[in-house]
N, CA, C and O atoms as a GROMACS GRO file, in nm:
protein
  536
    1MET      N    1  14.688  -9.265   1.741
    1MET     CA    2  14.810  -9.264   1.665
    1MET      C    3  14.888  -9.135   1.689
    1MET      O    4  15.000  -9.124   1.639
    2GLY      N    5  14.836  -9.041   1.763
    2GLY     CA    6  14.908  -8.920   1.805
    2GLY      C    7  14.992  -8.858   1.698
    2GLY      O    8  14.941  -8.820   1.593
    3GLY      N    9  15.126  -8.846   1.724
    3GLY     CA   10  15.216  -8.780   1.631
    3GLY      C   11  15.276  -8.876   1.529
    3GLY      O   12  15.363  -8.837   1.451
    4ASP      N   13  15.231  -8.998   1.528
    4ASP     CA   14  15.286  -9.099   1.436
    4ASP      C   15  15.221  -9.085   1.299
    4ASP      O   16  15.131  -9.163   1.265
    5ARG      N   17  15.266  -8.987   1.222
    5ARG     CA   18  15.213  -8.965   1.087
    5ARG      C   19  15.307  -9.032   0.989
    5ARG      O   20  15.426  -9.000   0.986
    6LYS      N   21  15.255  -9.122   0.911
    6LYS     CA   22  15.341  -9.191   0.817
    6LYS      C   23  15.266  -9.222   0.689
    6LYS      O   24  15.153  -9.178   0.670
    7SER      N   25  15.329  -9.296   0.603
    7SER     CA   26  15.268  -9.335   0.477
    7SER      C   27  15.219  -9.479   0.491
    7SER      O   28  15.293  -9.567   0.534
    8TYR      N   29  15.093  -9.502   0.453
    8TYR     CA   30  15.031  -9.633   0.466
    8TYR      C   31  15.003  -9.694   0.329
    8TYR      O   32  14.974  -9.623   0.232
    9THR      N   33  15.011  -9.826   0.323
    9THR     CA   34  14.973  -9.896   0.200
    9THR      C   35  14.823  -9.926   0.207
    9THR      O   36  14.763  -9.923   0.315
   10LEU      N   37  14.765  -9.954   0.093
   10LEU     CA   38  14.623  -9.988   0.090
   10LEU      C   39  14.597 -10.113   0.173
   10LEU      O   40  14.492 -10.125   0.237
   11GLY      N   41  14.690 -10.206   0.172
   11GLY     CA   42  14.676 -10.328   0.252
   11GLY      C   43  14.668 -10.297   0.401
   11GLY      O   44  14.587 -10.357   0.473
   12GLU      N   45  14.752 -10.204   0.447
   12GLU     CA   46  14.749 -10.166   0.589
   12GLU      C   47  14.618 -10.097   0.625
   12GLU      O   48  14.558 -10.127   0.728
   13VAL      N   49  14.574 -10.006   0.539
   13VAL     CA   50  14.449  -9.932   0.566
   13VAL      C   51  14.330 -10.028   0.561
   13VAL      O   52  14.236 -10.013   0.639
   14SER      N   53  14.334 -10.126   0.472
   14SER     CA   54  14.223 -10.220   0.455
   14SER      C   55  14.197 -10.303   0.580
   14SER      O   56  14.086 -10.354   0.599
   15GLN      N   57  14.297 -10.318   0.665
   15GLN     CA   58  14.279 -10.397   0.788
   15GLN      C   59  14.192 -10.323   0.890
   15GLN      O   60  14.142 -10.385   0.984
   16HIS      N   61  14.175 -10.195   0.873
   16HIS     CA   62  14.095 -10.113   0.966
   16HIS      C   63  13.955 -10.097   0.905
   16HIS      O   64  13.921  -9.991   0.853
   17ASN      N   65  13.875 -10.203   0.912
   17ASN     CA   66  13.751 -10.205   0.837
   17ASN      C   67  13.628 -10.247   0.918
   17ASN      O   68  13.536 -10.309   0.864
   18HIS      N   69  13.626 -10.213   1.047
   18HIS     CA   70  13.509 -10.249   1.128
   18HIS      C   71  13.474 -10.136   1.224
   18HIS      O   72  13.546 -10.036   1.234
   19ARG      N   73  13.363 -10.153   1.295
   19ARG     CA   74  13.308 -10.048   1.380
   19ARG      C   75  13.406  -9.996   1.487
   19ARG      O   76  13.400  -9.879   1.525
   20HIS      N   77  13.494 -10.081   1.534
   20HIS     CA   78  13.585 -10.042   1.641
   20HIS      C   79  13.720  -9.993   1.589
   20HIS      O   80  13.808  -9.957   1.667
   21ASP      N   81  13.736  -9.992   1.457
   21ASP     CA   82  13.863  -9.951   1.397
   21ASP      C   83  13.838  -9.928   1.248
   21ASP      O   84  13.850 -10.020   1.167
   22CYS      N   85  13.802  -9.805   1.211
   22CYS     CA   86  13.761  -9.776   1.073
   22CYS      C   87  13.845  -9.663   1.013
   22CYS      O   88  13.841  -9.549   1.060
   23TRP      N   89  13.921  -9.697   0.909
   23TRP     CA   90  14.003  -9.598   0.839
   23TRP      C   91  13.955  -9.582   0.696
   23TRP      O   92  13.908  -9.678   0.634
   24LEU      N   93  13.965  -9.460   0.645
   24LEU     CA   94  13.927  -9.431   0.506
   24LEU      C   95  14.041  -9.360   0.435
   24LEU      O   96  14.123  -9.293   0.497
   25VAL      N   97  14.045  -9.376   0.303
   25VAL     CA   98  14.141  -9.305   0.219
   25VAL      C   99  14.061  -9.205   0.136
   25VAL      O  100  13.974  -9.243   0.057
   26ILE      N  101  14.090  -9.077   0.156
   26ILE     CA  102  14.022  -8.970   0.082
   26ILE      C  103  14.127  -8.870   0.037
   26ILE      O  104  14.200  -8.814   0.119
   27GLY      N  105  14.134  -8.848  -0.092
   27GLY     CA  106  14.228  -8.751  -0.146
   27GLY      C  107  14.373  -8.780  -0.114
   27GLY      O  108  14.451  -8.687  -0.093
   28GLY      N  109  14.411  -8.907  -0.111
   28GLY     CA  110  14.550  -8.944  -0.086
   28GLY      C  111  14.590  -8.939   0.060
   28GLY      O  112  14.707  -8.958   0.094
   29LYS      N  113  14.494  -8.913   0.148
   29LYS     CA  114  14.522  -8.908   0.292
   29LYS      C  115  14.443  -9.016   0.362
   29LYS      O  116  14.337  -9.058   0.316
   30VAL      N  117  14.496  -9.061   0.476
   30VAL     CA  118  14.434  -9.167   0.554
   30VAL      C  119  14.369  -9.105   0.678
   30VAL      O  120  14.431  -9.025   0.749
   31TYR      N  121  14.244  -9.143   0.703
   31TYR     CA  122  14.169  -9.088   0.817
   31TYR      C  123  14.115  -9.202   0.903
   31TYR      O  124  14.060  -9.300   0.852
   32ASP      N  125  14.132  -9.188   1.034
   32ASP     CA  126  14.073  -9.282   1.128
   32ASP      C  127  13.940  -9.222   1.174
   32ASP      O  128  13.937  -9.133   1.259
   33VAL      N  129  13.830  -9.271   1.116
   33VAL     CA  130  13.698  -9.213   1.142
   33VAL      C  131  13.619  -9.294   1.245
   33VAL      O  132  13.497  -9.279   1.256
   34THR      N  133  13.687  -9.381   1.318
   34THR     CA  134  13.621  -9.468   1.416
   34THR      C  135  13.533  -9.388   1.512
   34THR      O  136  13.417  -9.425   1.535
   35LYS      N  137  13.586  -9.279   1.568
   35LYS     CA  138  13.511  -9.200   1.666
   35LYS      C  139  13.394  -9.125   1.604
   35LYS      O  140  13.305  -9.078   1.675
   36PHE      N  141  13.395  -9.112   1.471
   36PHE     CA  142  13.291  -9.035   1.402
   36PHE      C  143  13.176  -9.124   1.352
   36PHE      O  144  13.072  -9.073   1.308
   37LEU      N  145  13.193  -9.255   1.358
   37LEU     CA  146  13.093  -9.346   1.301
   37LEU      C  147  12.951  -9.319   1.354
   37LEU      O  148  12.856  -9.311   1.276
   38GLU      N  149  12.938  -9.304   1.486
   38GLU     CA  150  12.805  -9.283   1.545
   38GLU      C  151  12.745  -9.148   1.507
   38GLU      O  152  12.623  -9.134   1.503
   39ASP      N  153  12.830  -9.049   1.480
   39ASP     CA  154  12.782  -8.914   1.452
   39ASP      C  155  12.764  -8.886   1.303
   39ASP      O  156  12.710  -8.782   1.266
   40HIS      N  157  12.808  -8.976   1.217
   40HIS     CA  158  12.799  -8.952   1.072
   40HIS      C  159  12.652  -8.943   1.030
   40HIS      O  160  12.576  -9.037   1.052
   41PRO      N  161  12.612  -8.832   0.969
   41PRO     CA  162  12.471  -8.812   0.930
   41PRO      C  163  12.419  -8.920   0.834
   41PRO      O  164  12.300  -8.949   0.834
   42GLY      N  165  12.507  -8.978   0.754
   42GLY     CA  166  12.464  -9.082   0.661
   42GLY      C  167  12.465  -9.221   0.721
   42GLY      O  168  12.431  -9.318   0.653
   43GLY      N  169  12.502  -9.233   0.848
   43GLY     CA  170  12.508  -9.362   0.915
   43GLY      C  171  12.645  -9.425   0.903
   43GLY      O  172  12.724  -9.390   0.815
   44ASP      N  173  12.673  -9.518   0.993
   44ASP     CA  174  12.806  -9.580   0.994
   44ASP      C  175  12.827  -9.678   0.879
   44ASP      O  176  12.940  -9.701   0.838
   45GLU      N  177  12.720  -9.737   0.827
   45GLU     CA  178  12.734  -9.835   0.718
   45GLU      C  179  12.796  -9.773   0.594
   45GLU      O  180  12.871  -9.838   0.521
   46VAL      N  181  12.765  -9.646   0.570
   46VAL     CA  182  12.820  -9.577   0.453
   46VAL      C  183  12.972  -9.569   0.466
   46VAL      O  184  13.044  -9.594   0.369
   47LEU      N  185  13.019  -9.535   0.583
   47LEU     CA  186  13.163  -9.525   0.605
   47LEU      C  187  13.228  -9.663   0.601
   47LEU      O  188  13.335  -9.680   0.542
   48LEU      N  189  13.165  -9.760   0.664
   48LEU     CA  190  13.222  -9.895   0.667
   48LEU      C  191  13.231  -9.954   0.527
   48LEU      O  192  13.324 -10.030   0.498
   49SER      N  193  13.137  -9.922   0.441
   49SER     CA  194  13.139  -9.976   0.304
   49SER      C  195  13.249  -9.911   0.219
   49SER      O  196  13.282  -9.961   0.112
   50ALA      N  197  13.304  -9.799   0.266
   50ALA     CA  198  13.408  -9.728   0.189
   50ALA      C  199  13.549  -9.768   0.232
   50ALA      O  200  13.646  -9.711   0.183
   51THR      N  201  13.561  -9.864   0.324
   51THR     CA  202  13.694  -9.908   0.367
   51THR      C  203  13.756  -9.999   0.262
   51THR      O  204  13.685 -10.059   0.182
   52GLY      N  205  13.888 -10.009   0.265
   52GLY     CA  206  13.959 -10.101   0.177
   52GLY      C  207  13.974 -10.055   0.033
   52GLY      O  208  14.011 -10.133  -0.054
   53LYS      N  209  13.945  -9.928   0.008
   53LYS     CA  210  13.958  -9.873  -0.128
   53LYS      C  211  13.981  -9.723  -0.117
   53LYS      O  212  13.977  -9.667  -0.008
   54ASP      N  213  14.005  -9.661  -0.229
   54ASP     CA  214  14.016  -9.515  -0.232
   54ASP      C  215  13.873  -9.460  -0.233
   54ASP      O  216  13.801  -9.476  -0.331
   55ALA      N  217  13.832  -9.396  -0.124
   55ALA     CA  218  13.695  -9.350  -0.108
   55ALA      C  219  13.676  -9.205  -0.154
   55ALA      O  220  13.574  -9.144  -0.125
   56THR      N  221  13.774  -9.150  -0.226
   56THR     CA  222  13.767  -9.010  -0.268
   56THR      C  223  13.642  -8.983  -0.352
   56THR      O  224  13.568  -8.888  -0.325
   57GLU      N  225  13.618  -9.067  -0.452
   57GLU     CA  226  13.501  -9.046  -0.538
   57GLU      C  227  13.372  -9.052  -0.459
   57GLU      O  228  13.284  -8.969  -0.478
   58ASP      N  229  13.361  -9.151  -0.370
   58ASP     CA  230  13.241  -9.163  -0.287
   58ASP      C  231  13.220  -9.036  -0.206
   58ASP      O  232  13.108  -8.985  -0.196
   59PHE      N  233  13.328  -8.986  -0.147
   59PHE     CA  234  13.321  -8.866  -0.062
   59PHE      C  235  13.279  -8.744  -0.145
   59PHE      O  236  13.194  -8.666  -0.103
   60GLU      N  237  13.339  -8.729  -0.262
   60GLU     CA  238  13.310  -8.612  -0.347
   60GLU      C  239  13.171  -8.619  -0.409
   60GLU      O  240  13.103  -8.517  -0.421
   61ASP      N  241  13.127  -8.739  -0.447
   61ASP     CA  242  12.996  -8.755  -0.512
   61ASP      C  243  12.881  -8.714  -0.421
   61ASP      O  244  12.777  -8.668  -0.468
   62ILE      N  245  12.899  -8.730  -0.291
   62ILE     CA  246  12.792  -8.696  -0.196
   62ILE      C  247  12.775  -8.545  -0.187
   62ILE      O  248  12.666  -8.497  -0.156
   63GLY      N  249  12.880  -8.472  -0.212
   63GLY     CA  250  12.872  -8.326  -0.204
   63GLY      C  251  12.882  -8.276  -0.061
   63GLY      O  252  12.798  -8.197  -0.016
   64HIS      N  253  12.982  -8.321   0.012
   64HIS     CA  254  13.001  -8.279   0.151
   64HIS      C  255  13.026  -8.128   0.159
   64HIS      O  256  13.084  -8.068   0.068
   65SER      N  257  12.981  -8.070   0.267
   65SER     CA  258  12.999  -7.926   0.290
   65SER      C  259  13.146  -7.896   0.321
   65SER      O  260  13.225  -7.986   0.349
   66THR      N  261  13.180  -7.768   0.317
   66THR     CA  262  13.317  -7.728   0.352
   66THR      C  263  13.344  -7.760   0.499
   66THR      O  264  13.458  -7.789   0.537
   67THR      N  265  13.241  -7.753   0.582
   67THR     CA  266  13.255  -7.787   0.724
   67THR      C  267  13.292  -7.935   0.738
   67THR      O  268  13.380  -7.970   0.816
   68ALA      N  269  13.224  -8.020   0.662
   68ALA     CA  270  13.252  -8.164   0.668
   68ALA      C  271  13.395  -8.190   0.620
   68ALA      O  272  13.465  -8.274   0.678
   69LYS      N  273  13.437  -8.119   0.516
   69LYS     CA  274  13.573  -8.138   0.464
   69LYS      C  275  13.676  -8.092   0.567
   69LYS      O  276  13.782  -8.153   0.582
   70ALA      N  277  13.645  -7.984   0.637
   70ALA     CA  278  13.737  -7.933   0.740
   70ALA      C  279  13.747  -8.029   0.858
   70ALA      O  280  13.851  -8.039   0.923
   71MET      N  281  13.638  -8.099   0.886
   71MET     CA  282  13.636  -8.195   0.998
   71MET      C  283  13.736  -8.309   0.975
   71MET      O  284  13.783  -8.370   1.071
   72LEU      N  285  13.766  -8.337   0.850
   72LEU     CA  286  13.858  -8.448   0.821
   72LEU      C  287  13.993  -8.429   0.890
   72LEU      O  288  14.057  -8.526   0.929
   73ASP      N  289  14.036  -8.303   0.905
   73ASP     CA  290  14.167  -8.276   0.964
   73ASP      C  291  14.185  -8.341   1.101
   73ASP      O  292  14.294  -8.388   1.134
   74GLU      N  293  14.077  -8.345   1.180
   74GLU     CA  294  14.091  -8.401   1.314
   74GLU      C  295  14.102  -8.554   1.313
   74GLU      O  296  14.137  -8.614   1.414
   75PHE      N  297  14.072  -8.616   1.200
   75PHE     CA  298  14.080  -8.762   1.190
   75PHE      C  299  14.202  -8.810   1.110
   75PHE      O  300  14.221  -8.930   1.092
   76TYR      N  301  14.283  -8.717   1.062
   76TYR     CA  302  14.399  -8.748   0.978
   76TYR      C  303  14.503  -8.828   1.055
   76TYR      O  304  14.543  -8.790   1.165
   77VAL      N  305  14.549  -8.941   0.995
   77VAL     CA  306  14.654  -9.021   1.060
   77VAL      C  307  14.779  -9.035   0.973
   77VAL      O  308  14.884  -9.074   1.024
   78GLY      N  309  14.770  -9.005   0.846
   78GLY     CA  310  14.888  -9.016   0.761
   78GLY      C  311  14.851  -9.006   0.614
   78GLY      O  312  14.735  -8.982   0.578
   79ASP      N  313  14.950  -9.027   0.530
   79ASP     CA  314  14.930  -9.019   0.386
   79ASP      C  315  14.921  -9.159   0.327
   79ASP      O  316  14.968  -9.257   0.386
   80MET      N  317  14.861  -9.165   0.212
   80MET     CA  318  14.845  -9.291   0.141
   80MET      C  319  14.966  -9.314   0.052
   80MET      O  320  15.009  -9.222  -0.018
   81ASP      N  321  15.019  -9.434   0.053
   81ASP     CA  322  15.125  -9.472  -0.040
   81ASP      C  323  15.056  -9.500  -0.173
   81ASP      O  324  14.999  -9.607  -0.193
   82SER      N  325  15.060  -9.403  -0.262
   82SER     CA  326  14.982  -9.412  -0.387
   82SER      C  327  15.024  -9.531  -0.473
   82SER      O  328  14.945  -9.577  -0.556
   83SER      N  329  15.144  -9.581  -0.456
   83SER     CA  330  15.187  -9.696  -0.536
   83SER      C  331  15.113  -9.823  -0.495
   83SER      O  332  15.115  -9.922  -0.569
   84SER      N  333  15.049  -9.822  -0.378
   84SER     CA  334  14.977  -9.942  -0.333
   84SER      C  335  14.832  -9.943  -0.379
   84SER      O  336  14.762 -10.043  -0.360
   85ILE      N  337  14.786  -9.833  -0.439
   85ILE     CA  338  14.648  -9.829  -0.489
   85ILE      C  339  14.648  -9.886  -0.631
   85ILE      O  340  14.722  -9.838  -0.717
   86PRO      N  341  14.565  -9.988  -0.653
   86PRO     CA  342  14.563 -10.045  -0.788
   86PRO      C  343  14.519  -9.942  -0.891
   86PRO      O  344  14.432  -9.859  -0.865
   87THR      N  345  14.581  -9.947  -1.008
   87THR     CA  346  14.539  -9.857  -1.115
   87THR      C  347  14.403  -9.902  -1.163
   87THR      O  348  14.362 -10.017  -1.144
   88LYS      N  349  14.333  -9.810  -1.226
   88LYS     CA  350  14.199  -9.844  -1.275
   88LYS      C  351  14.212  -9.958  -1.376
   88LYS      O  352  14.297  -9.957  -1.464
   89PHE      N  353  14.124 -10.054  -1.360
   89PHE     CA  354  14.128 -10.168  -1.448
   89PHE      C  355  14.017 -10.157  -1.552
   89PHE      O  356  13.916 -10.091  -1.530
   90LYS      N  357  14.039 -10.222  -1.663
   90LYS     CA  358  13.941 -10.219  -1.770
   90LYS      C  359  13.826 -10.313  -1.734
   90LYS      O  360  13.849 -10.427  -1.693
   91TYR      N  361  13.706 -10.265  -1.748
   91TYR     CA  362  13.589 -10.345  -1.716
   91TYR      C  363  13.574 -10.459  -1.816
   91TYR      O  364  13.573 -10.438  -1.937
   92LYS      N  365  13.561 -10.579  -1.763
   92LYS     CA  366  13.537 -10.696  -1.847
   92LYS      C  367  13.398 -10.748  -1.812
   92LYS      O  368  13.376 -10.797  -1.701
   93PRO      N  369  13.305 -10.738  -1.906
   93PRO     CA  370  13.170 -10.786  -1.875
   93PRO      C  371  13.172 -10.938  -1.855
   93PRO      O  372  13.253 -11.008  -1.914
   94PRO      N  373  13.081 -10.988  -1.770
   94PRO     CA  374  13.077 -11.133  -1.749
   94PRO      C  375  13.038 -11.204  -1.878
   94PRO      O  376  12.966 -11.150  -1.962
   95LYS      N  377  13.087 -11.325  -1.892
   95LYS     CA  378  13.054 -11.401  -2.012
   95LYS      C  379  12.906 -11.434  -2.011
   95LYS      O  380  12.850 -11.476  -1.910
   96GLN      N  381  12.844 -11.412  -2.125
   96GLN     CA  382  12.702 -11.440  -2.139
   96GLN      C  383  12.685 -11.551  -2.241
   96GLN      O  384  12.764 -11.563  -2.334
   97PRO      N  385  12.581 -11.632  -2.223
   97PRO     CA  386  12.561 -11.737  -2.321
   97PRO      C  387  12.532 -11.677  -2.458
   97PRO      O  388  12.471 -11.571  -2.470
   98HIS      N  389  12.577 -11.747  -2.561
   98HIS     CA  390  12.554 -11.701  -2.698
   98HIS      C  391  12.405 -11.702  -2.727
   98HIS      O  392  12.334 -11.797  -2.694
   99TYR      N  393  12.357 -11.595  -2.790
   99TYR     CA  394  12.216 -11.583  -2.824
   99TYR      C  395  12.183 -11.680  -2.936
   99TYR      O  396  12.242 -11.672  -3.045
  100ASN      N  397  12.092 -11.768  -2.911
  100ASN     CA  398  12.057 -11.870  -3.008
  100ASN      C  399  11.923 -11.833  -3.072
  100ASN      O  400  11.819 -11.839  -3.006
  101GLN      N  401  11.924 -11.795  -3.198
  101GLN     CA  402  11.802 -11.753  -3.265
  101GLN      C  403  11.705 -11.869  -3.282
  101GLN      O  404  11.584 -11.848  -3.292
  102ASP      N  405  11.757 -11.990  -3.286
  102ASP     CA  406  11.668 -12.105  -3.300
  102ASP      C  407  11.571 -12.116  -3.183
  102ASP      O  408  11.458 -12.163  -3.201
  103LYS      N  409  11.612 -12.074  -3.065
  103LYS     CA  410  11.524 -12.080  -2.948
  103LYS      C  411  11.409 -11.981  -2.961
  103LYS      O  412  11.303 -12.002  -2.902
  104THR      N  413  11.429 -11.874  -3.037
  104THR     CA  414  11.322 -11.777  -3.057
  104THR      C  415  11.206 -11.843  -3.129
  104THR      O  416  11.091 -11.825  -3.089
  105ALA      N  417  11.233 -11.919  -3.232
  105ALA     CA  418  11.128 -11.990  -3.306
  105ALA      C  419  11.058 -12.090  -3.214
  105ALA      O  420  10.936 -12.104  -3.219
  106GLU      N  421  11.136 -12.158  -3.132
  106GLU     CA  422  11.078 -12.255  -3.038
  106GLU      C  423  10.984 -12.184  -2.939
  106GLU      O  424  10.877 -12.236  -2.907
  107PHE      N  425  11.024 -12.068  -2.893
  107PHE     CA  426  10.941 -11.991  -2.800
  107PHE      C  427  10.810 -11.950  -2.866
  107PHE      O  428  10.704 -11.959  -2.804
  108ILE      N  429  10.816 -11.905  -2.991
  108ILE     CA  430  10.695 -11.863  -3.063
  108ILE      C  431  10.600 -11.982  -3.080
  108ILE      O  432  10.479 -11.967  -3.062
  109ILE      N  433  10.654 -12.098  -3.114
  109ILE     CA  434  10.570 -12.217  -3.132
  109ILE      C  435  10.502 -12.255  -3.001
  109ILE      O  436  10.383 -12.284  -3.000
  110ARG      N  437  10.576 -12.253  -2.892
  110ARG     CA  438  10.516 -12.287  -2.761
  110ARG      C  439  10.409 -12.186  -2.722
  110ARG      O  440  10.305 -12.222  -2.667
  111THR      N  441  10.435 -12.059  -2.750
  111THR     CA  442  10.336 -11.955  -2.719
  111THR      C  443  10.209 -11.976  -2.800
  111THR      O  444  10.098 -11.967  -2.747
  112LEU      N  445  10.226 -12.004  -2.927
  112LEU     CA  446  10.109 -12.027  -3.013
  112LEU      C  447  10.033 -12.153  -2.971
  112LEU      O  448   9.910 -12.155  -2.978
  113GLN      N  449  10.104 -12.257  -2.928
  113GLN     CA  450  10.039 -12.379  -2.880
  113GLN      C  451   9.951 -12.350  -2.759
  113GLN      O  452   9.852 -12.419  -2.736
  114PHE      N  453   9.987 -12.252  -2.683
  114PHE     CA  454   9.909 -12.213  -2.566
  114PHE      C  455   9.795 -12.118  -2.605
  114PHE      O  456   9.683 -12.134  -2.558
  115LEU      N  457   9.825 -12.019  -2.691
  115LEU     CA  458   9.726 -11.916  -2.723
  115LEU      C  459   9.617 -11.961  -2.819
  115LEU      O  460   9.501 -11.922  -2.804
  116VAL      N  461   9.652 -12.042  -2.919
  116VAL     CA  462   9.553 -12.082  -3.019
  116VAL      C  463   9.433 -12.154  -2.955
  116VAL      O  464   9.320 -12.119  -2.986
  117PRO      N  465   9.454 -12.253  -2.868
  117PRO     CA  466   9.337 -12.315  -2.803
  117PRO      C  467   9.255 -12.216  -2.721
  117PRO      O  468   9.132 -12.226  -2.716
  118LEU      N  469   9.322 -12.121  -2.656
  118LEU     CA  470   9.248 -12.021  -2.578
  118LEU      C  471   9.163 -11.933  -2.669
  118LEU      O  472   9.050 -11.899  -2.635
  119ILE      N  473   9.217 -11.896  -2.784
  119ILE     CA  474   9.143 -11.814  -2.880
  119ILE      C  475   9.022 -11.891  -2.932
  119ILE      O  476   8.912 -11.836  -2.940
  120ILE      N  477   9.042 -12.019  -2.967
  120ILE     CA  478   8.932 -12.103  -3.016
  120ILE      C  479   8.824 -12.114  -2.909
  120ILE      O  480   8.705 -12.104  -2.940
  121LEU      N  481   8.864 -12.136  -2.784
  121LEU     CA  482   8.769 -12.145  -2.674
  121LEU      C  483   8.692 -12.015  -2.658
  121LEU      O  484   8.570 -12.015  -2.640
  122GLY      N  485   8.764 -11.902  -2.665
  122GLY     CA  486   8.699 -11.771  -2.652
  122GLY      C  487   8.598 -11.747  -2.764
  122GLY      O  488   8.489 -11.695  -2.738
  123VAL      N  489   8.632 -11.783  -2.887
  123VAL     CA  490   8.540 -11.768  -3.001
  123VAL      C  491   8.418 -11.857  -2.982
  123VAL      O  492   8.305 -11.815  -3.007
  124ALA      N  493   8.440 -11.981  -2.937
  124ALA     CA  494   8.328 -12.075  -2.916
  124ALA      C  495   8.233 -12.023  -2.809
  124ALA      O  496   8.111 -12.029  -2.825
  125VAL      N  497   8.287 -11.972  -2.701
  125VAL     CA  498   8.203 -11.916  -2.593
  125VAL      C  499   8.128 -11.794  -2.645
  125VAL      O  500   8.010 -11.776  -2.615
  126GLY      N  501   8.196 -11.709  -2.724
  126GLY     CA  502   8.131 -11.592  -2.781
  126GLY      C  503   8.016 -11.631  -2.873
  126GLY      O  504   7.909 -11.570  -2.868
  127ILE      N  505   8.037 -11.730  -2.958
  127ILE     CA  506   7.931 -11.777  -3.049
  127ILE      C  507   7.816 -11.834  -2.969
  127ILE      O  508   7.700 -11.810  -3.002
  128ARG      N  509   7.845 -11.909  -2.865
  128ARG     CA  510   7.741 -11.970  -2.780
  128ARG      C  511   7.654 -11.862  -2.719
  128ARG      O  512   7.531 -11.873  -2.724
  129PHE      N  513   7.713 -11.758  -2.660
  129PHE     CA  514   7.634 -11.650  -2.600
  129PHE      C  515   7.557 -11.572  -2.706
  129PHE      O  516   7.445 -11.529  -2.680
  130TYR      N  517   7.615 -11.554  -2.824
  130TYR     CA  518   7.550 -11.479  -2.932
  130TYR      C  519   7.427 -11.555  -2.982
  130TYR      O  520   7.321 -11.495  -3.002
  131THR      N  521   7.441 -11.686  -3.003
  131THR     CA  522   7.326 -11.765  -3.053
  131THR      C  523   7.222 -11.788  -2.944
  131THR      O  524   7.104 -11.801  -2.975
  132LYS      N  525   7.262 -11.793  -2.819
  132LYS     CA  526   7.168 -11.814  -2.709
  132LYS      C  527   7.083 -11.690  -2.686
  132LYS      O  528   6.968 -11.701  -2.644
  133SER      N  529   7.138 -11.572  -2.712
  133SER     CA  530   7.065 -11.447  -2.688
  133SER      C  531   6.960 -11.422  -2.797
  133SER      O  532   6.872 -11.339  -2.776
  134LYS      N  533   6.965 -11.490  -2.909
  134LYS     CA  534   6.867 -11.469  -3.018
  134LYS      C  535   6.745 -11.547  -3.002
  134LYS      O  536   6.655 -11.539  -3.086
   0.00000   0.00000   0.00000
């Protein structure tokens, strides 16, 4: 991309998401890290998984060295159009089935139907061995 520094939308950056063409958004800037994939100490999968989104948090959470941060300059291709990055959305938990307390009683009954005969069998075997030993 040489001297062609411009502003990119998230949609444009998201198209560069494979081993032969990998761009990342870090700190509002766009980086073409394709040539660095093989040399990345964390492996190329880490970088590839950070495409198509703002990877700033991922980059900062790892705790990259100042040297690693300085290396970004050689991969810089332009700035991010911040209006194209979705704002943080409110987490909506998936719908879960309503907890039915009646099933708890059913579970206890089934468990007891299984355990009571085992307990009776265990007591009978214990009595048999106790009376046989006398």
